[in-house]
Each structure stands twice: as C-alpha cells, then as structure tokens.
C-alpha positions in Angstrom: 56.3 79.9 111.5 55.5 76.4 108.7 57.6 76.0 105.4 57.8 74.3 102.4 56.8 74.2 98.8 53.3 73.6 97.4 55.3 70.8 96.4 56.7 69.6 99.7 52.8 70.0 101.0 50.9 67.5 98.5 53.4 64.7 98.8 53.1 65.3 103.0 49.2 64.6 102.6 49.9 61.9 99.5 52.0 60.1 101.8 49.3 60.3 105.4 47.1 59.5 103.1 48.1 56.3 101.7 49.4 55.5 105.7 45.8 56.2 107.2 44.4 54.1 104.9 47.2 50.9 105.1 46.4 50.8 109.1 43.1 52.3 110.0 41.4 50.7 106.8 43.5 47.7 105.7 44.3 46.7 109.3 47.8 46.6 108.4 50.4 46.8 111.6 52.2 49.8 112.4 55.5 48.0 112.3 55.1 47.1 108.5 54.0 50.5 107.9 57.1 51.2 109.3 59.2 49.0 107.5 57.8 49.2 104.2 57.8 53.2 103.7 60.8 54.1 106.2 59.5 56.2 107.7 59.6 56.8 112.0 56.9 54.4 114.3 56.7 58.0 116.0 55.6 60.0 112.5 53.3 57.4 111.8 51.5 57.8 115.3 51.3 61.1 114.5 49.9 60.8 111.2 47.2 58.8 112.9 46.3 60.5 115.3 46.3 64.3 113.5 43.8 64.6 111.2 45.1 67.8 110.1 47.1 67.3 106.7 50.8 68.0 108.0 53.0 70.4 107.5 57.0 70.9 107.8 58.1 73.0 110.5 61.1 74.7 111.4 62.4 75.2 115.1 64.2 78.3 114.3 63.1 80.9 111.7 66.0 80.8 109.3 67.4 84.3 109.6 69.5 85.7 106.7 73.2 87.5 107.1 72.7 90.8 108.6 74.6 93.6 108.4 76.6 95.5 110.9 75.1 97.9 112.7 78.0 100.1 111.0 77.1 99.6 107.2 73.7 99.1 108.7 73.9 103.3 109.6 76.0 103.5 106.1 73.7 102.2 104.0 70.4 104.0 105.9 72.9 107.7 105.6 73.1 106.5 101.4 69.8 106.2 101.0 68.2 108.9 103.0 70.7 111.2 100.5 69.5 109.6 97.3 66.7 110.3 97.7 66.7 114.5 97.6 68.7 112.7 94.4 66.5 113.8 90.9 64.7 110.4 90.9 67.4 109.8 87.8 69.7 109.8 89.5 69.7 107.4 92.7 72.0 104.8 92.8 70.2 100.9 92.7 71.0 98.6 95.3 74.1 97.2 93.5 75.1 100.2 93.2 74.4 101.3 97.5 76.5 97.5 97.0 80.0 98.7 95.4 79.8 102.2 97.8 80.1 100.2 100.8 82.4 97.7 99.9 84.9 100.5 99.1 85.1 101.8 102.6 85.3 98.0 104.1 82.1 95.6 103.7 82.9 92.0 103.3 79.3 90.3 103.5 78.0 89.1 99.9 75.4 91.5 98.0 72.3 89.4 99.0 71.4 91.2 102.6 72.6 94.9 101.0 69.8 93.8 98.3 66.8 93.0 100.9 67.9 95.5 103.0 67.4 98.6 100.3 64.3 96.8 99.4 62.9 97.6 102.5 63.9 101.2 102.7 62.4 101.4 99.7 59.2 100.0 100.9 59.3 101.9 104.2 59.5 105.6 101.3 57.2 104.4 99.6 59.4 104.2 96.1 59.1 100.1 95.9 57.8 98.5 92.7 54.8 99.7 90.3 51.8 97.7 89.2 52.5 94.9 87.2 52.2 93.9 82.9 51.7 90.7 80.7 55.4 89.2 79.2 55.8 89.9 75.3 57.3 87.8 73.2 59.2 88.8 70.0 60.8 86.6 67.5 64.5 87.1 66.2 64.5 89.6 64.0 61.0 91.2 64.3 61.1 94.1 67.2 63.4 97.2 68.6 62.1 99.3 70.8 63.3 103.1 71.3 62.6 105.3 73.4 64.8 109.1 75.3 65.6 110.0 78.5 67.0 112.6 80.2 70.4 112.3 82.0 73.1 114.5 83.4 76.9 114.7 82.8 79.8 116.4 83.1 81.0 117.6 79.9 84.7 120.3 79.7 83.8 120.5 84.1 80.3 121.7 82.8 76.9 120.1 83.8 74.8 119.8 81.1 71.5 117.8 80.7 71.8 115.5 77.8 69.6 113.1 75.7 69.9 109.7 75.3 68.6 107.7 72.7 67.9 104.3 74.0 67.6 101.0 71.6 66.5 97.2 72.5 66.7 94.2 70.3 63.9 92.8 71.5 64.4 89.1 71.0 68.4 88.9 72.1 67.7 91.9 74.8 71.0 94.0 72.6 71.1 97.1 74.1 72.3 100.3 72.4 72.4 103.9 73.7 73.5 107.5 72.3 73.4 110.5 73.8 72.7 114.8 72.2 71.8 117.7 74.1 68.4 118.1 72.5 65.3 115.4 70.8 65.1 118.0 67.6 64.6 115.6 64.6 67.8 115.9 63.4 68.6 113.4 66.5 66.0 110.9 66.4 67.5 110.6 62.5 70.9 110.2 63.5 70.1 108.5 66.3 68.1 105.2 63.5 71.0 105.7 61.5 73.7 104.5 64.1 71.6 101.7 65.5 70.9 99.4 62.9 75.2 100.3 61.7 75.6 98.8 65.4 73.8 95.8 65.3 74.7 95.1 61.3 71.2 95.1 60.2 67.8 96.0 60.0 64.7 94.7 62.2 61.4 94.5 60.6 59.7 96.8 62.8 60.6 98.8 65.1 58.1 100.0 68.5 58.3 103.9 69.2 56.0 106.5 71.8 54.0 108.9 70.1 56.5 112.4 69.8 55.8 114.9 67.3 59.7 114.4 66.1 58.1 111.0 64.7 54.2 111.5 64.5 52.3 113.8 63.4 48.9 113.1 64.1 46.7 110.7 66.7 43.6 110.5 66.0 40.9 109.4 68.0 40.2 106.0 67.2 44.0 105.6 66.9 44.9 106.4 63.6 48.3 107.3 63.2 50.1 110.2 60.8 53.9 109.8 60.9 56.3 112.7 59.9 57.2 113.2 55.9 60.9 112.9 57.4 61.2 110.2 59.8 58.4 108.0 57.4 61.9 109.0 54.3 63.5 106.9 56.9 61.9 104.1 57.4 61.6 103.5 53.9 64.6 104.3 53.8 65.2 101.0 55.5 62.4 99.5 54.8 61.2 99.4 58.1 57.3 99.1 59.9 56.7 101.8 62.5 54.6 101.3 65.5 53.2 104.0 67.6 52.5 102.6 71.2 48.7 103.6 72.3 49.1 106.9 74.7 50.5 106.2 77.9 50.6 102.9 77.9 54.6 102.3 78.1 53.6 99.0 78.7 53.6 98.0 74.6 57.7 98.8 74.8 58.4 97.6 78.5 61.8 96.0 77.4 63.7 99.6 76.4 61.3 101.5 79.2 63.2 99.1 81.7 66.4 99.4 80.0 65.9 103.1 80.9 65.7 102.6 84.8 68.3 99.8 84.6 71.3 101.2 82.9 70.8 104.6 84.5 71.4 103.0 87.4 74.1 101.2 85.9 75.5 103.6 84.0 74.8 107.0 84.3 74.7 106.7 88.5 77.8 107.9 89.9 77.7 111.2 87.2 79.8 111.0 84.2 82.6 112.9 83.1 84.2 113.6 80.1 85.9 116.2 77.4 83.3 115.8 74.6 80.0 114.2 74.3 81.4 112.3 71.2 83.8 110.7 74.1 80.8 110.5 75.9 79.3 108.4 73.3 82.8 106.0 72.6 82.0 104.9 75.7 78.6 103.9 75.8 79.1 102.2 72.4 82.2 100.2 74.7 79.7 99.5 77.5 77.3 98.0 75.4 79.2 95.8 74.0 80.0 94.6 77.5 76.7 94.5 78.8 75.6 92.3 76.2 77.8 89.6 78.3 75.1 89.4 80.7 73.4 86.1 81.0 69.5 86.3 78.7 66.6 86.6 81.0 64.8 83.6 79.0 67.9 81.5 77.6 69.6 81.2 81.3 72.6 79.1 79.4 73.5 81.9 77.5 75.0 85.1 77.2 73.4 87.6 75.2 75.9 87.8 73.3 75.0 84.6 72.2 71.8 85.6 71.9 72.6 88.2 69.5 74.9 86.5 67.1 71.7 84.3 66.3 69.8 87.3 65.8 72.2 89.1 63.7 71.8 86.2 60.6 68.2 87.1 59.8 68.7 91.4 60.0 68.1 92.3 56.8 71.1 93.9 55.0 71.8 97.6 55.8 73.1 98.8 52.1 73.5 102.3 51.7 72.9 105.1 55.3 70.4 107.8 55.0 71.1 110.8 54.8 69.6 111.9 58.1 69.6 116.4 57.9 66.4 117.9 58.2 66.4 120.9 54.9 65.2 124.6 55.5 65.1 127.5 53.1 66.5 130.7 54.5 67.9 134.3 53.5 71.5 135.1 53.9 71.3 138.4 56.0 73.4 141.0 54.6 76.0 139.9 57.2 76.7 136.6 55.0 74.9 135.0 57.9 72.2 132.2 58.1 70.3 131.3 61.0 69.8 127.4 62.5 69.0 126.8 66.4 69.6 130.1 67.7 73.0 130.2 66.2 74.2 132.2 63.1 76.7 130.7 60.7 78.2 131.9 57.6 78.4 131.4 54.4 80.6 132.7 50.8 79.8 136.3 50.5 78.1 136.4 46.8 75.7 134.8 48.5 74.5 137.6 50.7 71.3 138.7 49.8 70.2 134.9 48.1 67.8 132.8 48.6 69.8 129.0 50.2 69.1 125.3 51.7 70.1 124.5 55.3 70.5 121.0 56.2 71.3 120.6 60.0 73.0 117.2 60.9 73.2 116.1 64.4 76.6 116.9 64.3 77.1 120.0 61.5 75.1 122.4 59.7 75.6 121.9 55.9 74.8 124.9 53.1 73.3 124.3 49.6 73.2 127.0 47.0 71.7 125.1 44.0 73.1 121.5 43.9 76.0 122.7 45.4 77.8 123.0 48.7 78.8 126.6 49.4 79.1 126.1 53.4 80.0 124.0 56.2 80.4 124.2 59.9 79.8 122.3 63.3 77.7 122.4 64.6 76.5 124.2 68.4 74.5 124.1 70.9 75.2 128.0 71.7 73.3 130.4 71.9 72.9 133.9 70.0 76.3 133.4 68.8 77.7 133.8 65.3 80.5 130.7 64.1 82.1 132.7 60.4 84.8 131.2 57.8 87.3 134.5 57.2 87.9 133.1 53.8 84.1 134.0 53.2 85.0 137.6 54.1 87.8 138.3 51.8 86.0 139.1 48.8 84.7 142.1 50.5 87.8 143.5 51.9 89.5 144.2 48.4 86.5 146.8 49.2 87.0 147.7 52.2 90.6 146.3 53.4 90.4 148.5 56.7 87.9 145.9 57.9 91.1 143.6 58.0 91.5 145.0 61.5 88.5 144.9 63.2 86.4 143.2 61.0 84.5 140.3 63.8 85.5 137.5 61.6 89.2 138.7 61.4 89.6 138.4 65.6 91.3 135.5 66.7 92.1 134.3 63.2 94.0 131.4 63.2 96.3 131.9 60.4 99.5 129.7 59.0 102.3 130.8 60.6 104.5 132.3 57.8 101.8 134.3 56.4 100.6 134.9 60.2 104.3 136.7 60.9 103.6 138.4 57.1 100.3 139.5 58.8 102.1 141.4 61.5 104.7 143.1 59.4 102.7 144.5 56.8 100.1 146.0 59.6 102.9 147.9 61.0 102.9 150.7 58.3 99.5 152.4 56.9 99.1 150.9 53.7 100.0 147.4 54.8 96.4 145.8 55.5 96.2 146.9 51.6 98.8 144.7 50.3 97.2 141.8 52.7 94.7 142.1 51.3 95.9 141.5 47.9 98.0 138.4 49.1 94.9 136.6 50.7 93.3 137.4 47.1 95.6 135.5 45.7 95.0 133.0 47.9 91.7 132.9 46.8 93.2 132.7 42.9 95.8 130.5 43.1 94.7 128.5 46.6 96.1 128.7 50.1 98.3 125.6 49.9 100.3 127.4 46.6 100.2 130.8 48.8 101.2 129.0 52.3 104.4 127.5 50.3 105.5 130.9 48.9 105.5 132.5 52.0 107.6 130.1 53.3 110.2 130.1 50.7 110.0 134.6 51.6 110.2 134.0 54.8 113.6 131.9 54.8 114.7 134.6 52.4 113.9 136.9 53.8 112.1 138.3 51.6 108.9 139.7 52.5 107.9 142.4 49.9 104.8 141.4 48.1 106.0 141.3 44.2 109.1 139.4 45.7 105.8 136.8 47.2 104.0 136.9 43.9 107.0 136.3 42.1 107.9 133.0 44.2 103.5 132.3 43.1 104.7 132.6 40.2 108.0 130.6 39.7 105.8 127.7 41.4 102.9 128.1 39.2 104.9 127.7 36.4 104.4 124.8 33.7 107.6 122.7 34.8 109.5 121.5 31.3 110.8 118.1 31.4 114.2 117.0 30.0 114.1 115.8 26.6 115.0 111.9 27.1 117.5 110.5 24.4 119.2 113.5 23.3 122.0 111.4 22.0 119.5 109.9 19.2 118.8 112.9 17.7 120.7 114.9 14.6 123.9 116.2 15.1 125.8 120.2 13.6 128.4 119.5 11.7 129.3 123.1 11.3 129.6 125.1 14.4 127.5 128.0 13.0 129.2 131.7 13.2 127.6 135.4 14.4 126.8 137.3 11.5 125.7 140.6 11.9 125.2 140.9 8.2 122.4 138.6 7.9 120.6 140.9 10.3 120.7 143.9 8.0 119.7 141.7 5.5 116.2 141.2 7.6 115.8 144.5 8.3 116.2 145.5 5.0 114.0 143.1 3.5 111.6 144.0 6.2 111.3 148.1 5.0 111.1 147.1 1.7 107.4 144.8 2.2 106.5 147.3 4.4 107.1 150.4 1.7 
C-alpha cells in the first residue's frame, strides 16, 4: 500500500526531476550528485532507472492498537443493545468508552472510536450529508431549537422538551427543560437565555413552529405570532426563521442537540423535580464551555464568550413572559387552563377574569388586581384549591367544612388545627370554627394564629375567649408619657365629696325642667 501526503509526493517528484536533469541532461556524475543532494547512490540509480514518479512505501501497513477479544465482544453487545433504543437514547463512542473503562479497559479512546465508527457504518447509521460551514461575527446571532429527551423525575419517566440555545460566534450553549412546548414555555426560555448569557444578540435564528410563526407564504414571507413578536420587540432582537426543512441554516444548534443528547442525557438522568434538573443542566453548560473552541484551537469556548459578551447589548428589565386569555369563573369558583382547574375567591364566581399562564405558575387577574396565584401543574383533569377562597361561603353553609373538597387535607397552623379538632367534636362546632375562620379573613391569619397559640397555652379554647385575645392583640398600645417629672404637681390631695355629685345631679334636673 502506498503512503505519503500530497506535499510529500510533490517534493519527491521535484527531487527526482532535478536529479534526472543533472545526470541525463547536464552529464553530471552520480557520485557528485549524491554529495550535493545527500541522497544515496542507490536511490539516484533508482530515479534514473524508473521514469515513473517515486512514491513512499511502507514495508508494513500501519496497524492501530487492537481491542482485546473481551472488549471487542463487549462493545458489540453494547452497540447492539443501543440499536434497540430510541435514537436519542443511544450512547456515543465516548460514552461507550467510559462504560468499558469502568469494566477494566485500560487502552486509549482512539481504537474504541474507530471500532464504533465501523459498527455504525456496518449498521447503516453513519454520518449524513455534507453542509456548507457558516461564519458569524461576535454578538451577531443566537440559534434556537427544541429536542425531546427522557428523564426520571421522582422515580417516574417523563418526556421533557429541552430548549437549546447557542451563541454562534463563541459556541456557548444553554439548555432548559420543560414538560411541553407551549408558547409560555417559549417565552420563558427566551427570558432565561439572555439572562444566562448576560446580554442580547442582534438576531435569533429559529424554525417555524406555530408558537413563533403563524404563517409562511409561498414566497417564504413570515407572519410571526404577536406574543413572540412582543418578546422580540422588548429585547430588540431580529427574528430570522429558517427555510422549511433546511435545518443546516441553524446547523450549530442542530449539532448541539445531538452532542448534548449523548453528553448529558445518556444514560437517563434522574432528579427529584424539574427545577433540580434545570439547575444541573445550567451547571453542565458552564462546564462544557471549558472545551476547546472549534475555530480557535488555542482558546476555550469560555474565553471566546468572554470577548463576545462585551459586544452583547445590555439586558434591561426581563420580559413578562405569560400567555393571557379571558375565562369565566365557574359557580364552583374554578377557572380552567390546560386540562386542570384552579380556584379563585368566591366573590368572582360567574364573572369573567383574565388568566395569565406562565411556565411555572397561573395568575388570575380581575381589573388591575391579582386575585389568585397558583403553582402550574401538568396533570390532567385535577382541581387545585386554595381553601381560603371558599371560606366566605361557609358563613351560609358551615356544614361544608366537614366534607367540602377544598377543605380535605387542609393544612392549618398547628394551634388552629388543634382548636378545629376540639370544636368538631360537638354538633355545632363547625359553626364556631367557621366564625373563627371569618375572623381570620377580617383581621388577618397572623393575628388569629397568634391568638390561637395563646389560647392553647392558656387552655381556653372557647370562641369568646379567643375573640377576647384577638381584641387584646388589636388594641392600640398607648406609650407611656415621657418626662413625667416636668409636669405640674398637685399641692393639695383631692378628697372624696359625695355632695358634689348630688349638686351635679340637681343641676342636671333643673336644666332638663
């Protein structure tokens, strides 16, 4: 087999041409040419005898380090197992290398990489088409895309939707996971990304999802979603939608999806909740920035990002990333959003209110006032109650305290719970406890809770005693007079005189007559 780079072949041809010219054309001797060029006389004679261009040849073909039969079979087994998984869950050559290292492999990564590449070619899962490389100036562009990954949250498998961002110049990545791709998730992701990067680029390159682009004409003109356009206007970012089915136009983030899938999500991650997962992903994004920059090999991604961050536009205040809709409050004091129901204060039953859906919470607004706020849930067909929203209704229906759905598993302060148990033993106890709850609405839960704590300490659980304690807590405190010694002092002690009282009574009767 012939070896040698193109430059080496050219150098050999030039040397051979020069030697043959000196001897065959100029008549110089072989010995003289050998002294001048440093070539052996045997090599010079070979040049003279063979008119074909000389080429390097190796006596033996270079043989790379081979895997032992044990790890050869193990890699085949792991690769075959991964072929049965979803494409996004298959391990990369690096992950397979890390796996067999834990099993005793002591060789280098290169033979594993070559072996896995051959397995992929055999299985028909090798590299795809070629693409044109793109160039981006510092602070110019940010690319965005979604991916779907599988993780374990509190022991249950979830399909999470991961928002991928990548600054095109520095290659700095940022990812955040959600449970769906609704528009409020898009808005939240675009609020988090500039905060993570510490600035705003000039434009963002996206696909054409309905949450961002409502219409694509035949001439490829775009009509962006009004809410997404409001986000872009807030940060003054130019949205650039790719040509449909032309992912290469945002090839950096497309490659990032594949790279981070193997780097972060294989094997399957396990966390207590989504917040813990996103905190870990944020840390990993910072760690991955310590890799070599692909175009500036002498610098890391973090180094290049530090320069790019300077030219990013300052953030300003964050965008209020919610999706708003008008809903009617049911007679059960519930509003519905995304297959679940959330309670609002009872006085708004039957009225229309504004519901604002964020990525992590639900806010209900009447007029300009926030009347209810709940944590966002992603279950189906479940009602989420705030018991205090229903307390005014108990004034007319105190019996609902025992069996009302909002009051089941209601976690009250410890002292109030103890008083509730005491009252509910009696037939009319629910009426008395409802009166106590209504006092909490009037004077505040903190005051009533303090009064209940005092009542438990004093062993006076009757409602009048608790009301008395509440009144004592609400009575204004009269501060003592300062510098009392400076006030005028009495020179004569006043004496009791009942006759004065009789004189006042007689005077009053006279006036009345």
